[in-house]
Backbone of each chain as nested JSON, in Angstrom:
{
  "chains": [
    {"id": "A", "residues": [
      {"number": 1, "name": "MET", "atoms": {"N": [2.713, -92.989, 6.95], "CA": [2.912, -91.54, 6.818], "C": [2.02, -90.998, 5.693]}},
      {"number": 2, "name": "SER", "atoms": {"N": [1.295, -89.94, 5.963], "CA": [0.339, -89.438, 4.97], "C": [1.056, -88.656, 3.861]}},
      {"number": 3, "name": "MET", "atoms": {"N": [0.301, -88.394, 2.805], "CA": [0.868, -87.628, 1.692], "C": [1.219, -86.207, 2.133]}},
      {"number": 4, "name": "TRP", "atoms": {"N": [0.41, -85.682, 3.044], "CA": [0.667, -84.323, 3.527], "C": [1.986, -84.268, 4.3]}},
      {"number": 5, "name": "ALA", "atoms": {"N": [2.237, -85.306, 5.103], "CA": [3.487, -85.346, 5.872], "C": [4.687, -85.478, 4.935]}},
      {"number": 6, "name": "LEU", "atoms": {"N": [4.513, -86.287, 3.903], "CA": [5.602, -86.44, 2.933], "C": [5.883, -85.119, 2.212]}},
      {"number": 7, "name": "SER", "atoms": {"N": [4.824, -84.406, 1.884], "CA": [5.037, -83.132, 1.188], "C": [5.71, -82.113, 2.107]}},
      {"number": 8, "name": "VAL", "atoms": {"N": [5.354, -82.152, 3.393], "CA": [6.03, -81.248, 4.336], "C": [7.518, -81.586, 4.425]}},
      {"number": 9, "name": "LEU", "atoms": {"N": [7.814, -82.889, 4.515], "CA": [9.222, -83.302, 4.583], "C": [9.981, -82.923, 3.316]}},
      {"number": 10, "name": "ALA", "atoms": {"N": [9.295, -82.994, 2.166], "CA": [9.954, -82.64, 0.905], "C": [10.139, -81.129, 0.779]}},
      {"number": 11, "name": "LEU", "atoms": {"N": [9.234, -80.381, 1.385], "CA": [9.34, -78.916, 1.288], "C": [10.376, -78.328, 2.245]}},
      {"number": 12, "name": "LEU", "atoms": {"N": [10.684, -79.064, 3.314], "CA": [11.599, -78.513, 4.324], "C": [12.99, -78.153, 3.771]}},
      {"number": 13, "name": "PRO", "atoms": {"N": [13.658, -79.056, 3.012], "CA": [14.963, -78.646, 2.443], "C": [14.833, -77.492, 1.464]}},
      {"number": 14, "name": "ALA", "atoms": {"N": [13.714, -77.485, 0.698], "CA": [13.512, -76.377, -0.246], "C": [13.346, -75.055, 0.513]}},
      {"number": 15, "name": "PHE", "atoms": {"N": [12.801, -75.125, 1.705], "CA": [12.669, -73.926, 2.54], "C": [14.014, -73.531, 3.151]}},
      {"number": 16, "name": "ALA", "atoms": {"N": [14.831, -74.543, 3.479], "CA": [16.1, -74.265, 4.163], "C": [17.093, -73.529, 3.263]}},
      {"number": 17, "name": "LEU", "atoms": {"N": [17.06, -73.828, 1.956], "CA": [18.044, -73.207, 1.051], "C": [17.904, -71.685, 0.976]}},
      {"number": 18, "name": "PRO", "atoms": {"N": [16.705, -71.143, 0.705], "CA": [16.598, -69.67, 0.704], "C": [16.849, -69.046, 2.076]}},
      {"number": 19, "name": "VAL", "atoms": {"N": [16.523, -69.771, 3.144], "CA": [16.829, -69.245, 4.486], "C": [18.339, -69.104, 4.644]}},
      {"number": 20, "name": "PHE", "atoms": {"N": [19.073, -70.119, 4.172], "CA": [20.531, -70.069, 4.252], "C": [21.072, -68.892, 3.434]}},
      {"number": 21, "name": "VAL", "atoms": {"N": [20.53, -68.718, 2.216], "CA": [20.976, -67.6, 1.37], "C": [20.639, -66.267, 2.038]}},
      {"number": 22, "name": "ALA", "atoms": {"N": [19.449, -66.183, 2.632], "CA": [19.045, -64.931, 3.288], "C": [19.958, -64.6, 4.464]}},
      {"number": 23, "name": "CYS", "atoms": {"N": [20.515, -65.626, 5.089], "CA": [21.391, -65.38, 6.243], "C": [22.835, -65.122, 5.83]}},
      {"number": 24, "name": "ARG", "atoms": {"N": [23.279, -65.742, 4.723], "CA": [24.709, -65.772, 4.455], "C": [25.172, -64.982, 3.233]}},
      {"number": 25, "name": "ASP", "atoms": {"N": [24.266, -64.622, 2.331], "CA": [24.707, -63.998, 1.085], "C": [25.312, -62.62, 1.352]}},
      {"number": 26, "name": "ALA", "atoms": {"N": [26.273, -62.252, 0.524], "CA": [26.954, -60.971, 0.727], "C": [26.127, -59.799, 0.206]}},
      {"number": 27, "name": "ASP", "atoms": {"N": [25.342, -60.022, -0.839], "CA": [24.575, -58.943, -1.464], "C": [23.224, -58.772, -0.761]}},
      {"number": 28, "name": "THR", "atoms": {"N": [22.893, -57.526, -0.406], "CA": [21.66, -57.269, 0.346], "C": [20.417, -57.527, -0.502]}},
      {"number": 29, "name": "GLY", "atoms": {"N": [20.486, -57.217, -1.8], "CA": [19.347, -57.474, -2.677], "C": [19.026, -58.956, -2.759]}},
      {"number": 30, "name": "ASN", "atoms": {"N": [20.061, -59.777, -2.877], "CA": [19.857, -61.23, -2.904], "C": [19.245, -61.722, -1.609]}},
      {"number": 31, "name": "ARG", "atoms": {"N": [19.663, -61.12, -0.517], "CA": [19.127, -61.554, 0.786], "C": [17.653, -61.219, 0.911]}},
      {"number": 32, "name": "LEU", "atoms": {"N": [17.255, -60.047, 0.395], "CA": [15.844, -59.658, 0.44], "C": [14.992, -60.605, -0.404]}},
      {"number": 33, "name": "VAL", "atoms": {"N": [15.452, -60.919, -1.612], "CA": [14.694, -61.824, -2.486], "C": [14.63, -63.223, -1.872]}},
      {"number": 34, "name": "ALA", "atoms": {"N": [15.725, -63.66, -1.255], "CA": [15.719, -64.973, -0.6], "C": [14.722, -65.004, 0.554]}},
      {"number": 35, "name": "ALA", "atoms": {"N": [14.638, -63.908, 1.29], "CA": [13.676, -63.852, 2.397], "C": [12.24, -63.907, 1.873]}},
      {"number": 36, "name": "GLU", "atoms": {"N": [11.991, -63.277, 0.73], "CA": [10.647, -63.339, 0.133], "C": [10.299, -64.761, -0.303]}},
      {"number": 37, "name": "LEU", "atoms": {"N": [11.273, -65.447, -0.904], "CA": [11.037, -66.835, -1.317], "C": [10.793, -67.718, -0.087]}},
      {"number": 38, "name": "ALA", "atoms": {"N": [11.586, -67.503, 0.948], "CA": [11.412, -68.287, 2.169], "C": [10.044, -68.027, 2.797]}},
      {"number": 39, "name": "SER", "atoms": {"N": [9.584, -66.794, 2.719], "CA": [8.275, -66.455, 3.276], "C": [7.152, -67.191, 2.543]}},
      {"number": 40, "name": "GLY", "atoms": {"N": [7.22, -67.215, 1.209], "CA": [6.21, -67.938, 0.432], "C": [6.225, -69.43, 0.724]}},
      {"number": 41, "name": "LEU", "atoms": {"N": [7.444, -69.995, 0.84], "CA": [7.538, -71.423, 1.126], "C": [7.076, -71.741, 2.55]}},
      {"number": 42, "name": "ALA", "atoms": {"N": [7.322, -70.805, 3.467], "CA": [6.867, -71.022, 4.846], "C": [5.341, -71.057, 4.914]}},
      {"number": 43, "name": "CYS", "atoms": {"N": [4.696, -70.232, 4.11], "CA": [3.23, -70.268, 4.051], "C": [2.743, -71.64, 3.585]}},
      {"number": 44, "name": "CYS", "atoms": {"N": [3.38, -72.156, 2.523], "CA": [3.004, -73.48, 2.022], "C": [3.248, -74.551, 3.087]}},
      {"number": 45, "name": "LEU", "atoms": {"N": [4.392, -74.447, 3.753], "CA": [4.737, -75.429, 4.782], "C": [3.724, -75.432, 5.916]}},
      {"number": 46, "name": "LEU", "atoms": {"N": [3.393, -74.247, 6.405], "CA": [2.458, -74.157, 7.534], "C": [1.072, -74.64, 7.136]}},
      {"number": 47, "name": "ALA", "atoms": {"N": [0.674, -74.318, 5.891], "CA": [-0.64, -74.765, 5.423], "C": [-0.69, -76.286, 5.335]}},
      {"number": 48, "name": "ALA", "atoms": {"N": [0.378, -76.892, 4.808], "CA": [0.411, -78.355, 4.713], "C": [0.514, -78.992, 6.097]}},
      {"number": 49, "name": "LEU", "atoms": {"N": [1.217, -78.318, 6.993], "CA": [1.367, -78.839, 8.367], "C": [0.022, -78.89, 9.099]}},
      {"number": 50, "name": "THR", "atoms": {"N": [-0.883, -78.015, 8.72], "CA": [-2.217, -78.022, 9.329], "C": [-2.919, -79.358, 9.089]}},
      {"number": 51, "name": "PHE", "atoms": {"N": [-2.712, -79.914, 7.879], "CA": [-3.349, -81.19, 7.566], "C": [-2.634, -82.352, 8.258]}},
      {"number": 52, "name": "VAL", "atoms": {"N": [-1.335, -82.195, 8.496], "CA": [-0.573, -83.286, 9.107], "C": [-0.956, -83.46, 10.573]}},
      {"number": 53, "name": "ILE", "atoms": {"N": [-0.96, -82.36, 11.32], "CA": [-1.21, -82.486, 12.765], "C": [-2.636, -82.136, 13.131]}},
      {"number": 54, "name": "ASP", "atoms": {"N": [-3.453, -81.815, 12.122], "CA": [-4.874, -81.523, 12.33], "C": [-5.081, -80.435, 13.388]}},
      {"number": 55, "name": "GLN", "atoms": {"N": [-4.257, -79.42, 13.295], "CA": [-4.342, -78.285, 14.234], "C": [-4.641, -77.039, 13.402]}},
      {"number": 56, "name": "SER", "atoms": {"N": [-5.864, -76.561, 13.488], "CA": [-6.281, -75.496, 12.569], "C": [-5.629, -74.148, 12.884]}},
      {"number": 57, "name": "SER", "atoms": {"N": [-5.06, -74.006, 14.087], "CA": [-4.44, -72.723, 14.425], "C": [-3.198, -72.459, 13.562]}},
      {"number": 58, "name": "PHE", "atoms": {"N": [-2.59, -73.526, 13.039], "CA": [-1.432, -73.315, 12.171], "C": [-1.815, -72.527, 10.918]}},
      {"number": 59, "name": "MET", "atoms": {"N": [-3.059, -72.7, 10.484], "CA": [-3.507, -71.979, 9.296], "C": [-3.558, -70.479, 9.562]}},
      {"number": 60, "name": "ASP", "atoms": {"N": [-3.92, -70.111, 10.795], "CA": [-3.951, -68.68, 11.133], "C": [-2.542, -68.088, 11.125]}},
      {"number": 61, "name": "ILE", "atoms": {"N": [-1.563, -68.896, 11.56], "CA": [-0.171, -68.423, 11.513], "C": [0.259, -68.183, 10.071]}},
      {"number": 62, "name": "ALA", "atoms": {"N": [-0.105, -69.128, 9.192], "CA": [0.255, -68.974, 7.777], "C": [-0.434, -67.747, 7.177]}},
      {"number": 63, "name": "LEU", "atoms": {"N": [-1.697, -67.547, 7.555], "CA": [-2.435, -66.384, 7.035], "C": [-1.804, -65.078, 7.525]}},
      {"number": 64, "name": "CYS", "atoms": {"N": [-1.425, -65.043, 8.808], "CA": [-0.75, -63.846, 9.356], "C": [0.578, -63.607, 8.64]}},
      {"number": 65, "name": "LEU", "atoms": {"N": [1.311, -64.69, 8.425], "CA": [2.6, -64.551, 7.734], "C": [2.405, -63.98, 6.335]}},
      {"number": 66, "name": "ALA", "atoms": {"N": [1.383, -64.473, 5.626], "CA": [1.124, -63.981, 4.268], "C": [0.727, -62.502, 4.306]}},
      {"number": 67, "name": "LEU", "atoms": {"N": [-0.097, -62.146, 5.285], "CA": [-0.551, -60.749, 5.365], "C": [0.58, -59.809, 5.776]}},
      {"number": 68, "name": "LEU", "atoms": {"N": [1.449, -60.287, 6.673], "CA": [2.524, -59.417, 7.17], "C": [3.734, -59.365, 6.246]}},
      {"number": 69, "name": "SER", "atoms": {"N": [3.806, -60.288, 5.302], "CA": [4.972, -60.277, 4.41], "C": [4.974, -59.04, 3.515]}},
      {"number": 70, "name": "LEU", "atoms": {"N": [3.77, -58.516, 3.182], "CA": [3.721, -57.335, 2.315], "C": [4.317, -56.103, 3.004]}},
      {"number": 71, "name": "PRO", "atoms": {"N": [3.815, -55.681, 4.185], "CA": [4.447, -54.51, 4.801], "C": [5.899, -54.741, 5.179]}},
      {"number": 72, "name": "GLY", "atoms": {"N": [6.231, -55.993, 5.558], "CA": [7.622, -56.292, 5.896], "C": [8.543, -56.087, 4.715]}},
      {"number": 73, "name": "ALA", "atoms": {"N": [8.143, -56.629, 3.573], "CA": [8.971, -56.484, 2.368], "C": [9.032, -55.027, 1.921]}},
      {"number": 74, "name": "LEU", "atoms": {"N": [7.913, -54.302, 2.065], "CA": [7.917, -52.889, 1.676], "C": [8.893, -52.089, 2.533]}},
      {"number": 75, "name": "ILE", "atoms": {"N": [8.893, -52.351, 3.831], "CA": [9.79, -51.614, 4.731], "C": [11.251, -51.925, 4.417]}},
      {"number": 76, "name": "ILE", "atoms": {"N": [11.549, -53.221, 4.249], "CA": [12.938, -53.595, 3.973], "C": [13.387, -53.028, 2.625]}},
      {"number": 77, "name": "ALA", "atoms": {"N": [12.461, -53.057, 1.625], "CA": [12.812, -52.516, 0.307], "C": [13.07, -51.009, 0.397]}},
      {"number": 78, "name": "THR", "atoms": {"N": [12.293, -50.307, 1.207], "CA": [12.524, -48.869, 1.387], "C": [13.884, -48.618, 2.026]}},
      {"number": 79, "name": "PHE", "atoms": {"N": [14.196, -49.409, 3.037], "CA": [15.517, -49.268, 3.672], "C": [16.628, -49.568, 2.682]}},
      {"number": 80, "name": "LEU", "atoms": {"N": [16.409, -50.625, 1.877], "CA": [17.426, -51.011, 0.891], "C": [17.632, -49.905, -0.133]}},
      {"number": 81, "name": "GLU", "atoms": {"N": [16.53, -49.258, -0.531], "CA": [16.611, -48.223, -1.562], "C": [17.292, -46.96, -1.033]}},
      {"number": 82, "name": "ARG", "atoms": {"N": [17.053, -46.633, 0.226], "CA": [17.502, -45.328, 0.723], "C": [18.777, -45.373, 1.559]}},
      {"number": 83, "name": "TRP", "atoms": {"N": [18.883, -46.379, 2.415], "CA": [19.952, -46.302, 3.412], "C": [20.932, -47.455, 3.401]}},
      {"number": 84, "name": "LEU", "atoms": {"N": [20.474, -48.668, 3.098], "CA": [21.383, -49.821, 3.259], "C": [22.44, -49.858, 2.164]}}
    ]},
    {"id": "B", "residues": [
      {"number": 1, "name": "MET", "atoms": {"N": [-10.095, -89.873, -5.054], "CA": [-9.782, -88.489, -4.68], "C": [-8.402, -88.379, -4.029]}},
      {"number": 2, "name": "SER", "atoms": {"N": [-8.019, -89.463, -3.329], "CA": [-6.715, -89.463, -2.666], "C": [-5.569, -89.368, -3.677]}},
      {"number": 3, "name": "ALA", "atoms": {"N": [-5.763, -90.034, -4.815], "CA": [-4.723, -89.986, -5.85], "C": [-4.589, -88.575, -6.409]}},
      {"number": 4, "name": "VAL", "atoms": {"N": [-5.725, -87.899, -6.557], "CA": [-5.682, -86.527, -7.074], "C": [-4.944, -85.62, -6.097]}},
      {"number": 5, "name": "VAL", "atoms": {"N": [-5.238, -85.795, -4.807], "CA": [-4.542, -84.993, -3.788], "C": [-3.04, -85.268, -3.839]}},
      {"number": 6, "name": "GLY", "atoms": {"N": [-2.686, -86.545, -4.005], "CA": [-1.272, -86.9, -4.095], "C": [-0.588, -86.247, -5.281]}},
      {"number": 7, "name": "VAL", "atoms": {"N": [-1.263, -86.274, -6.417], "CA": [-0.679, -85.657, -7.618], "C": [-0.524, -84.152, -7.431]}},
      {"number": 8, "name": "LEU", "atoms": {"N": [-1.534, -83.525, -6.84], "CA": [-1.458, -82.07, -6.637], "C": [-0.363, -81.705, -5.629]}},
      {"number": 9, "name": "LEU", "atoms": {"N": [-0.207, -82.523, -4.598], "CA": [0.871, -82.261, -3.634], "C": [2.239, -82.475, -4.279]}},
      {"number": 10, "name": "ALA", "atoms": {"N": [2.327, -83.489, -5.132], "CA": [3.594, -83.709, -5.852], "C": [3.903, -82.525, -6.752]}},
      {"number": 11, "name": "LEU", "atoms": {"N": [2.871, -81.992, -7.389], "CA": [3.061, -80.81, -8.236], "C": [3.539, -79.62, -7.4]}},
      {"number": 12, "name": "THR", "atoms": {"N": [2.968, -79.495, -6.203], "CA": [3.376, -78.413, -5.312], "C": [4.859, -78.525, -4.95]}},
      {"number": 13, "name": "VAL", "atoms": {"N": [5.249, -79.73, -4.544], "CA": [6.65, -79.948, -4.149], "C": [7.584, -79.739, -5.337]}},
      {"number": 14, "name": "LEU", "atoms": {"N": [7.161, -80.239, -6.498], "CA": [7.986, -80.077, -7.706], "C": [8.154, -78.598, -8.052]}},
      {"number": 15, "name": "ALA", "atoms": {"N": [7.067, -77.846, -7.972], "CA": [7.143, -76.415, -8.282], "C": [8.048, -75.691, -7.284]}},
      {"number": 16, "name": "ALA", "atoms": {"N": [7.943, -76.075, -6.019], "CA": [8.788, -75.441, -5.0], "C": [10.262, -75.72, -5.274]}},
      {"number": 17, "name": "TRP", "atoms": {"N": [10.569, -76.984, -5.58], "CA": [11.966, -77.337, -5.836], "C": [12.495, -76.701, -7.114]}},
      {"number": 18, "name": "LEU", "atoms": {"N": [11.613, -76.632, -8.127], "CA": [12.012, -75.999, -9.386], "C": [12.319, -74.518, -9.162]}},
      {"number": 19, "name": "GLY", "atoms": {"N": [11.462, -73.864, -8.383], "CA": [11.693, -72.455, -8.077], "C": [12.97, -72.24, -7.282]}},
      {"number": 20, "name": "VAL", "atoms": {"N": [13.211, -73.106, -6.315], "CA": [14.429, -72.979, -5.498], "C": [15.669, -73.278, -6.336]}},
      {"number": 21, "name": "ALA", "atoms": {"N": [15.56, -74.287, -7.231], "CA": [16.705, -74.594, -8.103], "C": [17.017, -73.405, -9.01]}},
      {"number": 22, "name": "GLY", "atoms": {"N": [15.974, -72.803, -9.567], "CA": [16.197, -71.619, -10.394], "C": [16.77, -70.473, -9.595]}},
      {"number": 23, "name": "PHE", "atoms": {"N": [16.297, -70.35, -8.368], "CA": [16.805, -69.293, -7.489], "C": [18.294, -69.484, -7.211]}},
      {"number": 24, "name": "MET", "atoms": {"N": [18.687, -70.723, -6.979], "CA": [20.102, -70.973, -6.694], "C": [20.961, -70.84, -7.956]}},
      {"number": 25, "name": "ARG", "atoms": {"N": [20.357, -71.145, -9.104], "CA": [21.111, -71.12, -10.362], "C": [21.353, -69.687, -10.825]}},
      {"number": 26, "name": "LEU", "atoms": {"N": [20.328, -68.833, -10.703], "CA": [20.458, -67.46, -11.168], "C": [21.259, -66.65, -10.159]}},
      {"number": 27, "name": "ARG", "atoms": {"N": [21.982, -65.665, -10.642], "CA": [22.86, -64.903, -9.758], "C": [22.351, -63.487, -9.504]}},
      {"number": 28, "name": "ASP", "atoms": {"N": [21.65, -62.917, -10.478], "CA": [21.196, -61.534, -10.349], "C": [19.903, -61.486, -9.534]}},
      {"number": 29, "name": "PRO", "atoms": {"N": [19.802, -60.599, -8.553], "CA": [18.561, -60.538, -7.753], "C": [17.323, -60.201, -8.574]}},
      {"number": 30, "name": "LEU", "atoms": {"N": [17.483, -59.435, -9.65], "CA": [16.332, -59.124, -10.499], "C": [15.83, -60.365, -11.237]}},
      {"number": 31, "name": "ASP", "atoms": {"N": [16.721, -61.296, -11.549], "CA": [16.304, -62.569, -12.147], "C": [15.666, -63.47, -11.094]}},
      {"number": 32, "name": "ARG", "atoms": {"N": [16.212, -63.414, -9.907], "CA": [15.731, -64.293, -8.853], "C": [14.296, -63.972, -8.424]}},
      {"number": 33, "name": "VAL", "atoms": {"N": [13.879, -62.717, -8.636], "CA": [12.514, -62.327, -8.278], "C": [11.484, -63.18, -9.043]}},
      {"number": 34, "name": "HIS", "atoms": {"N": [11.83, -63.567, -10.285], "CA": [10.904, -64.378, -11.078], "C": [10.659, -65.741, -10.433]}},
      {"number": 35, "name": "CYS", "atoms": {"N": [11.687, -66.284, -9.801], "CA": [11.529, -67.581, -9.142], "C": [10.558, -67.481, -7.966]}},
      {"number": 36, "name": "VAL", "atoms": {"N": [10.608, -66.364, -7.262], "CA": [9.689, -66.162, -6.14], "C": [8.247, -66.147, -6.65]}},
      {"number": 37, "name": "ALA", "atoms": {"N": [8.02, -65.414, -7.748], "CA": [6.666, -65.34, -8.31], "C": [6.199, -66.713, -8.778]}},
      {"number": 38, "name": "PHE", "atoms": {"N": [7.113, -67.482, -9.37], "CA": [6.757, -68.822, -9.846], "C": [6.33, -69.719, -8.681]}},
      {"number": 39, "name": "VAL", "atoms": {"N": [7.113, -69.704, -7.615], "CA": [6.778, -70.551, -6.459], "C": [5.449, -70.111, -5.861]}},
      {"number": 40, "name": "ASN", "atoms": {"N": [5.245, -68.812, -5.721], "CA": [3.997, -68.328, -5.127], "C": [2.794, -68.74, -5.973]}},
      {"number": 41, "name": "ALA", "atoms": {"N": [2.938, -68.659, -7.298], "CA": [1.789, -68.939, -8.164], "C": [1.526, -70.441, -8.287]}},
      {"number": 42, "name": "VAL", "atoms": {"N": [2.549, -71.207, -8.661], "CA": [2.318, -72.62, -8.996], "C": [2.183, -73.485, -7.74]}},
      {"number": 43, "name": "ALA", "atoms": {"N": [3.119, -73.319, -6.792], "CA": [3.031, -74.127, -5.577], "C": [1.773, -73.755, -4.785]}},
      {"number": 44, "name": "GLY", "atoms": {"N": [1.454, -72.473, -4.75], "CA": [0.242, -72.039, -4.035], "C": [-1.008, -72.595, -4.677]}},
      {"number": 45, "name": "ALA", "atoms": {"N": [-1.065, -72.6, -5.996], "CA": [-2.24, -73.139, -6.693], "C": [-2.379, -74.635, -6.44]}},
      {"number": 46, "name": "GLY", "atoms": {"N": [-1.261, -75.353, -6.503], "CA": [-1.311, -76.792, -6.247], "C": [-1.795, -77.114, -4.849]}},
      {"number": 47, "name": "LEU", "atoms": {"N": [-1.279, -76.376, -3.885], "CA": [-1.67, -76.621, -2.493], "C": [-3.142, -76.268, -2.262]}},
      {"number": 48, "name": "THR", "atoms": {"N": [-3.591, -75.194, -2.889], "CA": [-4.992, -74.783, -2.735], "C": [-5.928, -75.838, -3.334]}},
      {"number": 49, "name": "LEU", "atoms": {"N": [-5.591, -76.314, -4.522], "CA": [-6.431, -77.339, -5.153], "C": [-6.422, -78.633, -4.337]}},
      {"number": 50, "name": "ALA", "atoms": {"N": [-5.246, -78.987, -3.806], "CA": [-5.165, -80.194, -2.979], "C": [-6.025, -80.058, -1.729]}},
      {"number": 51, "name": "ALA", "atoms": {"N": [-6.009, -78.874, -1.136], "CA": [-6.822, -78.656, 0.067], "C": [-8.305, -78.757, -0.257]}},
      {"number": 52, "name": "PHE", "atoms": {"N": [-8.721, -78.208, -1.391], "CA": [-10.136, -78.291, -1.759], "C": [-10.532, -79.718, -2.099]}},
      {"number": 53, "name": "CYS", "atoms": {"N": [-9.622, -80.473, -2.725], "CA": [-9.935, -81.87, -3.028], "C": [-10.016, -82.705, -1.748]}},
      {"number": 54, "name": "ALA", "atoms": {"N": [-9.172, -82.399, -0.782], "CA": [-9.146, -83.19, 0.453], "C": [-10.282, -82.822, 1.393]}},
      {"number": 55, "name": "ASP", "atoms": {"N": [-10.61, -81.55, 1.45], "CA": [-11.538, -81.055, 2.476], "C": [-12.889, -80.61, 1.934]}},
      {"number": 56, "name": "GLY", "atoms": {"N": [-12.963, -80.278, 0.651], "CA": [-14.168, -79.622, 0.153], "C": [-14.141, -78.15, 0.556]}},
      {"number": 57, "name": "PHE", "atoms": {"N": [-15.322, -77.542, 0.616], "CA": [-15.376, -76.111, 0.962], "C": [-15.382, -75.946, 2.484]}},
      {"number": 58, "name": "SER", "atoms": {"N": [-14.265, -76.26, 3.115], "CA": [-14.159, -76.119, 4.571], "C": [-13.496, -74.786, 4.897]}},
      {"number": 59, "name": "ASP", "atoms": {"N": [-13.486, -74.443, 6.182], "CA": [-12.802, -73.222, 6.63], "C": [-11.325, -73.268, 6.279]}},
      {"number": 60, "name": "ARG", "atoms": {"N": [-10.761, -74.462, 6.489], "CA": [-9.331, -74.631, 6.248], "C": [-8.985, -74.38, 4.78]}},
      {"number": 61, "name": "ALA", "atoms": {"N": [-9.784, -74.96, 3.891], "CA": [-9.516, -74.79, 2.462], "C": [-9.7, -73.334, 2.045]}},
      {"number": 62, "name": "LEU", "atoms": {"N": [-10.712, -72.691, 2.607], "CA": [-10.934, -71.282, 2.248], "C": [-9.805, -70.395, 2.759]}},
      {"number": 63, "name": "LYS", "atoms": {"N": [-9.249, -70.752, 3.918], "CA": [-8.109, -69.978, 4.43], "C": [-6.881, -70.164, 3.537]}},
      {"number": 64, "name": "ILE", "atoms": {"N": [-6.691, -71.385, 3.036], "CA": [-5.574, -71.611, 2.108], "C": [-5.786, -70.803, 0.832]}},
      {"number": 65, "name": "LEU", "atoms": {"N": [-7.042, -70.731, 0.391], "CA": [-7.347, -69.923, -0.794], "C": [-7.022, -68.445, -0.52]}},
      {"number": 66, "name": "ALA", "atoms": {"N": [-7.364, -67.987, 0.696], "CA": [-7.054, -66.592, 1.056], "C": [-5.545, -66.359, 1.067]}},
      {"number": 67, "name": "ILE", "atoms": {"N": [-4.8, -67.33, 1.624], "CA": [-3.336, -67.205, 1.65], "C": [-2.779, -67.151, 0.232]}},
      {"number": 68, "name": "PHE", "atoms": {"N": [-3.315, -68.021, -0.62], "CA": [-2.861, -68.064, -2.018], "C": [-3.131, -66.729, -2.709]}},
      {"number": 69, "name": "MET", "atoms": {"N": [-4.335, -66.187, -2.51], "CA": [-4.677, -64.927, -3.16], "C": [-3.802, -63.777, -2.635]}},
      {"number": 70, "name": "VAL", "atoms": {"N": [-3.586, -63.754, -1.316], "CA": [-2.744, -62.703, -0.733], "C": [-1.326, -62.8, -1.282]}},
      {"number": 71, "name": "ASN", "atoms": {"N": [-0.797, -64.044, -1.321], "CA": [0.569, -64.231, -1.84], "C": [0.671, -63.807, -3.289]}},
      {"number": 72, "name": "LEU", "atoms": {"N": [-0.376, -64.122, -4.057], "CA": [-0.345, -63.813, -5.483], "C": [-0.435, -62.304, -5.718]}},
      {"number": 73, "name": "LEU", "atoms": {"N": [-1.381, -61.66, -5.026], "CA": [-1.592, -60.232, -5.258], "C": [-0.491, -59.388, -4.623]}},
      {"number": 74, "name": "ALA", "atoms": {"N": [-0.146, -59.731, -3.372], "CA": [0.92, -58.974, -2.712], "C": [2.272, -59.265, -3.353]}},
      {"number": 75, "name": "GLY", "atoms": {"N": [2.425, -60.478, -3.901], "CA": [3.687, -60.84, -4.529], "C": [4.02, -59.941, -5.698]}},
      {"number": 76, "name": "ALA", "atoms": {"N": [2.986, -59.544, -6.447], "CA": [3.234, -58.642, -7.581], "C": [3.77, -57.3, -7.087]}},
      {"number": 77, "name": "ALA", "atoms": {"N": [3.139, -56.769, -6.037], "CA": [3.595, -55.491, -5.489], "C": [4.995, -55.617, -4.898]}},
      {"number": 78, "name": "ILE", "atoms": {"N": [5.219, -56.729, -4.187], "CA": [6.531, -56.932, -3.557], "C": [7.626, -57.06, -4.62]}},
      {"number": 79, "name": "SER", "atoms": {"N": [7.318, -57.78, -5.698], "CA": [8.313, -57.93, -6.768], "C": [8.662, -56.578, -7.37]}},
      {"number": 80, "name": "HIS", "atoms": {"N": [7.618, -55.774, -7.598], "CA": [7.856, -54.453, -8.18], "C": [8.712, -53.587, -7.248]}},
      {"number": 81, "name": "VAL", "atoms": {"N": [8.353, -53.569, -5.977], "CA": [9.074, -52.72, -5.018], "C": [10.514, -53.198, -4.851]}},
      {"number": 82, "name": "THR", "atoms": {"N": [10.671, -54.527, -4.802], "CA": [12.021, -55.075, -4.657], "C": [12.883, -54.739, -5.875]}},
      {"number": 83, "name": "GLY", "atoms": {"N": [12.298, -54.928, -7.058], "CA": [13.044, -54.61, -8.273], "C": [13.419, -53.142, -8.341]}},
      {"number": 84, "name": "ARG", "atoms": {"N": [12.481, -52.291, -7.952], "CA": [12.764, -50.856, -7.97], "C": [13.879, -50.497, -6.979]}},
      {"number": 85, "name": "ALA", "atoms": {"N": [13.81, -51.101, -5.793], "CA": [14.828, -50.815, -4.78], "C": [16.207, -51.261, -5.25]}},
      {"number": 86, "name": "ILE", "atoms": {"N": [16.261, -52.445, -5.851], "CA": [17.554, -52.96, -6.314], "C": [18.088, -52.089, -7.453]}},
      {"number": 87, "name": "THR", "atoms": {"N": [17.191, -51.675, -8.36], "CA": [17.622, -50.837, -9.482], "C": [18.119, -49.475, -9.003]}},
      {"number": 88, "name": "GLN", "atoms": {"N": [17.343, -48.861, -8.125], "CA": [17.74, -47.545, -7.597], "C": [19.072, -47.63, -6.868]}},
      {"number": 89, "name": "ARG", "atoms": {"N": [19.23, -48.701, -6.129], "CA": [20.46, -48.883, -5.37], "C": [21.646, -49.041, -6.327]}},
      {"number": 90, "name": "GLY", "atoms": {"N": [21.42, -49.773, -7.415], "CA": [22.482, -49.973, -8.394], "C": [22.858, -48.689, -9.098]}},
      {"number": 91, "name": "GLU", "atoms": {"N": [21.851, -47.816, -9.34], "CA": [22.135, -46.556, -10.019], "C": [22.885, -45.58, -9.124]}},
      {"number": 92, "name": "SER", "atoms": {"N": [22.536, -45.603, -7.828], "CA": [23.163, -44.646, -6.921], "C": [24.554, -45.078, -6.506]}},
      {"number": 93, "name": "ALA", "atoms": {"N": [24.859, -46.388, -6.64], "CA": [26.164, -46.886, -6.197], "C": [27.259, -46.554, -7.209]}}
    ]}
  ]
}
């Protein structure tokens, strides 16, 4: 097993915890911050996964996720500030 | 070079776990935002350096660098907007 595969396996539980908080926490602010943390970790995971399976298209998914996280977070933050 | 990549990947995983541990330990969302910035900066830097050590100046490594830069720059804006939203919400409640 390569070092990249080991790092992906080690990152998976770290990714699962904020996902769980984002799904289950009672406070909406905590859920938004957890989703942001999960988004950053997902980028790292997908980037490392590119080296594991040698599939370069995974890098484009990570790049799209990084680019789309900004407008996504802005929209959710606006909703949180005004209506939620 | 393989050992360097291993060390950088270990640093990445350690930074991710440290950020998640801090995130779980802290209770206030305004405190938790700092953990997000830490993970984006340190884990992203480790992964980017590991990619450059493993691949050199390849397309893949440059894309990881782009992801790192986007996460770092957009993360600052996202942290600010999130903090403002949480603060405004707390004041209006």
